C-alpha positions as CSV (number, residue, x, y, z in Angstrom):
1,M,86.1,121.7,81.4
2,S,89.3,122.6,79.5
3,K,88.4,123.2,75.9
4,N,91.9,122.1,74.8
5,I,92.1,118.6,76.3
6,K,90.4,116.1,74.0
7,L,92.4,112.9,74.7
8,L,93.6,111.6,78.1
9,A,96.1,108.8,78.1
10,L,96.7,107.0,81.4
11,D,99.5,104.7,82.4
12,L,98.1,101.7,84.3
13,D,100.4,100.2,86.9
14,G,101.6,102.8,89.4
15,T,99.1,105.3,88.0
16,V,95.5,104.3,87.5
17,L,96.0,101.3,89.8
18,D,97.0,101.7,93.5
19,S,99.8,99.7,95.1
20,R,97.4,96.8,95.7
21,G,96.6,96.7,92.0
22,Q,93.1,98.1,92.5
23,I,91.3,101.0,90.8
24,P,90.4,103.7,93.5
25,E,86.8,104.7,93.3
26,E,87.8,108.3,93.0
27,N,89.8,107.5,89.8
28,R,86.8,105.5,88.4
29,I,84.4,108.4,88.9
30,A,86.9,111.1,87.5
31,I,87.5,109.0,84.4
32,R,83.8,108.7,83.8
33,N,83.3,112.4,84.3
34,A,86.0,113.2,81.8
35,E,84.4,110.9,79.2
36,N,81.0,112.5,79.9
37,A,82.6,115.9,79.3
38,G,83.6,114.7,75.8
39,V,87.2,113.6,76.4
40,L,88.5,110.4,74.8
41,V,90.1,108.3,77.6
42,T,92.6,105.5,77.0
43,I,95.0,103.3,78.9
44,A,98.6,103.5,77.6
45,T,100.3,100.6,79.1
46,G,103.3,98.2,78.8
47,R,100.9,95.4,79.5
48,R,99.9,93.0,76.8
49,F,96.4,93.6,75.4
50,R,95.0,90.5,77.1
51,D,96.4,91.6,80.5
52,A,94.9,95.1,80.2
53,R,91.6,94.3,78.4
54,H,89.5,93.5,81.5
55,I,90.4,96.9,83.0
56,G,89.5,98.7,79.8
57,Q,86.2,96.9,79.9
58,E,85.7,97.6,83.6
59,L,86.2,101.3,83.1
60,E,84.1,101.2,79.9
61,L,86.7,103.4,78.1
62,N,85.5,105.1,74.9
63,A,88.9,104.8,73.0
64,P,91.0,101.9,71.9
65,L,93.6,100.7,74.4
66,V,97.3,101.6,73.7
67,T,99.0,98.3,74.8
68,H,102.3,96.6,74.4
69,N,104.0,99.9,75.1
70,G,102.3,101.4,72.0
71,A,102.7,98.5,69.6
72,L,99.0,97.6,69.5
73,L,96.0,99.9,69.5
74,K,92.8,97.8,70.0
75,F,89.3,98.2,71.4
76,A,88.7,96.2,74.6
77,D,85.1,95.3,73.8
78,T,85.0,94.6,70.1
79,L,88.6,93.4,69.7
80,E,88.9,95.6,66.7
81,T,92.5,96.3,65.9
82,V,93.1,100.0,65.1
83,D,96.9,99.9,64.5
84,V,99.7,97.3,65.1
85,S,103.5,97.2,64.7
86,L,105.2,93.8,64.5
87,L,108.7,92.4,64.9
88,E,110.0,90.8,61.8
89,T,110.7,87.1,62.4
90,D,114.5,87.4,61.9
91,V,114.6,90.3,64.3
92,A,112.5,88.3,66.9
93,L,114.9,85.4,66.5
94,E,117.9,87.7,67.1
95,I,116.3,89.1,70.2
96,V,115.7,85.6,71.7
97,R,119.3,84.6,70.7
98,V,120.9,87.6,72.3
99,G,118.7,87.4,75.4
100,K,119.5,83.7,75.9
101,K,123.2,84.2,75.3
102,Y,123.3,86.5,78.3
103,G,121.1,84.3,80.5
104,G,117.7,86.0,80.0
105,D,114.3,84.1,79.9
106,A,112.3,85.4,77.0
107,L,108.5,85.9,77.0
108,V,107.1,86.4,73.6
109,S,103.8,88.3,73.1
110,A,102.2,87.5,69.8
111,D,99.0,87.2,67.7
112,P,97.4,90.7,67.5
113,V,94.2,89.2,66.0
114,G,92.0,88.2,68.9
115,K,93.1,88.6,72.5
116,G,96.8,87.6,72.0
117,T,99.1,84.8,73.1
118,M,102.1,84.6,75.3
119,I,104.8,82.1,74.5
120,Y,107.9,80.9,76.5
121,D,110.2,77.9,76.5
122,R,112.1,78.2,79.8
123,I,112.1,79.9,83.2
124,S,115.3,79.8,85.1
125,D,115.0,78.5,88.7
126,D,116.2,81.8,90.1
127,N,113.9,84.0,87.9
128,V,111.2,84.4,90.6
129,P,109.5,87.5,88.9
130,L,108.8,85.6,85.7
131,Q,107.6,82.5,87.6
132,R,105.2,84.7,89.5
133,Y,104.0,86.5,86.4
134,I,103.2,83.2,84.6
135,Q,101.3,82.1,87.7
136,W,99.4,85.4,87.9
137,A,98.6,85.4,84.2
138,E,97.3,81.8,84.3
139,K,95.2,82.6,87.4
140,M,93.8,85.8,86.0
141,H,92.7,84.3,82.6
142,G,91.1,81.3,84.3
143,P,89.4,79.1,81.6
144,E,91.4,80.8,78.9
145,A,94.8,80.2,80.6
146,H,95.9,77.6,78.1
147,E,95.0,79.9,75.3
148,A,96.6,82.9,77.0
149,V,100.0,81.4,78.0
150,H,101.7,78.7,75.9
151,H,104.8,76.7,77.0
152,V,106.7,75.5,74.0
153,S,109.8,73.3,73.7
154,S,111.6,75.8,71.5
155,L,110.9,79.5,71.0
156,E,113.1,79.5,67.9
157,A,110.9,76.8,66.3
158,A,107.6,78.4,67.4
159,L,108.3,82.0,66.3
160,S,107.7,81.4,62.6
161,D,104.1,80.4,63.3
162,H,103.2,83.6,65.2
163,A,103.0,87.3,64.5
164,V,105.3,88.8,67.2
165,I,104.3,92.1,68.8
166,H,107.0,92.3,71.5
167,I,109.5,90.3,73.6
168,S,110.2,90.9,77.2
169,F,112.8,89.9,79.8
170,S,112.2,90.4,83.6
171,G,114.1,89.9,86.8
172,G,115.9,91.6,89.6
173,C,117.1,95.2,89.0
174,A,120.8,94.4,88.9
175,A,120.6,91.4,86.6
176,M,118.3,93.2,84.2
177,K,120.5,96.4,84.1
178,E,123.3,94.2,83.0
179,L,121.2,92.4,80.4
180,E,119.9,95.7,79.1
181,G,123.4,96.8,78.4
182,F,124.1,93.6,76.4
183,L,120.8,93.9,74.5
184,R,121.4,97.6,73.6
185,R,124.9,96.9,72.4
186,E,124.0,93.9,70.2
187,L,120.6,95.0,68.9
188,G,121.4,98.6,68.4
189,E,118.7,100.7,66.7
190,T,116.9,97.7,65.1
191,V,114.5,97.8,68.0
192,T,113.0,100.0,70.7
193,L,114.1,98.8,74.2
194,L,112.2,100.1,77.2
195,A,112.9,99.5,80.8
196,T,110.3,99.7,83.5
197,I,112.0,99.8,86.9
198,Y,110.5,99.2,90.4
199,P,113.4,99.5,92.8
200,K,111.3,98.9,95.9
201,L,110.2,95.5,94.5
202,D,113.7,94.8,93.0
203,F,112.0,94.2,89.7
204,T,112.8,95.4,86.2
205,L,110.9,94.6,83.0
206,L,112.7,95.0,79.7
207,D,110.3,95.3,76.7
208,I,111.7,95.0,73.2
209,L,109.5,96.4,70.5
210,P,109.7,97.2,66.8
211,H,112.0,100.2,66.3
212,H,109.0,102.4,65.3
213,A,106.9,101.6,68.4
214,S,106.6,103.2,71.8
215,K,103.9,104.6,74.1
216,G,104.6,108.0,72.6
217,I,104.1,106.8,69.1
218,G,101.0,105.0,70.0
219,V,99.4,108.0,71.7
220,R,100.5,110.2,68.7
221,R,98.9,107.7,66.3
222,L,95.6,107.8,68.3
223,A,95.7,111.6,68.3
224,E,96.2,111.6,64.5
225,L,93.3,109.3,63.9
226,N,91.1,111.7,65.8
227,N,92.6,114.9,64.2
228,L,94.1,116.1,67.4
229,T,97.4,117.8,68.1
230,S,99.7,117.6,71.1
231,E,98.0,120.6,72.8
232,N,94.8,118.5,72.9
233,I,96.6,115.6,74.8
234,M,96.9,115.0,78.5
235,V,99.1,112.2,79.7
236,I,99.6,110.8,83.2
237,G,102.5,108.4,84.0
238,D,105.0,107.3,86.6
239,N,107.9,105.4,84.9
240,F,110.6,105.6,82.2
241,N,108.5,104.0,79.5
242,D,106.1,106.9,79.9
243,I,108.7,109.6,79.1
244,E,108.1,109.8,75.3
245,M,104.3,110.2,75.6
246,L,104.8,112.7,78.5
247,E,107.1,114.8,76.3
248,F,104.5,114.6,73.4
249,A,101.6,115.8,75.5
250,G,100.6,119.4,75.9
251,T,99.6,118.6,79.5
252,P,102.1,116.1,80.9
253,V,101.5,114.9,84.5
254,V,103.6,112.6,86.6
255,M,102.5,110.7,89.7
256,G,103.8,111.6,93.2
257,N,105.2,108.0,93.3
258,A,107.1,108.5,90.1
259,D,110.9,108.1,89.8
260,P,112.7,111.1,91.3
261,T,114.2,112.0,87.9
262,L,110.7,112.5,86.5
263,L,109.6,114.6,89.4
264,E,112.6,116.9,88.9
265,R,111.6,117.8,85.4
266,D,110.1,121.3,85.4
267,E,108.0,120.8,82.3
268,F,106.0,118.0,84.0
269,H,103.1,118.7,86.4
270,I,103.0,116.6,89.6
271,T,99.9,115.1,91.1
272,A,99.4,112.9,94.2
273,S,100.6,109.3,94.4
274,N,98.7,106.3,93.1
275,D,97.6,105.5,96.7
276,E,96.2,109.0,97.0
277,H,94.1,108.7,93.8
278,G,96.4,111.1,92.0
279,V,94.8,110.4,88.6
280,A,91.4,111.7,89.9
281,S,93.1,114.8,91.3
282,A,94.8,115.6,88.0
283,I,91.6,115.1,86.0
284,E,89.8,117.5,88.3
285,R,92.6,120.0,88.1
286,F,93.2,120.1,84.3
287,I,90.0,118.8,82.7
288,L,87.0,119.3,84.9
289,R,88.0,122.5,86.8
290,P,90.9,124.1,85.1
């Protein structure tokens, strides 16, 4: 085992999960072996805590999950909140206003105490990705679906009753690229705006977080809480919202299915794709048999 690596942060979609959304058995075994070797293992994901919690529980991870692109650090089992960053109500209202002005459908993620709530007030007829996400979330959460996903008549009226963690817009790549430009121009540095792009699916997710939140900051915060430095950190990711935590890590690894611009960066190690259990290969290479 590498004596330097004490914390392993893993992106979820496109990294730990294969293209079918499943955890390859090889990844499951390698993660357990890393934990048994004394490494803290966490998921660092753009997903909401509620949408990532069951995977954290399934993997029995020994560290809090880094969710909402780093805005919320929380234990899957106990629901103990370790750290959270929130959007001020006036900033959240401005995000919704700007997004709606340019035709976006906002999905608000709120309530860090407990499992979290998702709130929306409209879905455009042509916004198939968001329609599918709502259906997926309601199906996944089963009996808790009503608690997990709320449809309200007006987001603007509802926001004052909730602690807002982040707001997202999703849709086709071309439409979201245009919306991203509008949002960056009008919101400026008051927020962190992260794009997760899947060209093969013609799908882009825009996440808008507090200006002091990101996956990189979340992983850094977890490291600080455990008295670790960047040289003790290994990160594996595949998309643009992983860049900051990859740059922070002493051992940054990108998946073989990552965007070509990430694969071209000399300072990043490359592992196999998510359909070739690249996470397990990287754990073997850098932690278990360096």
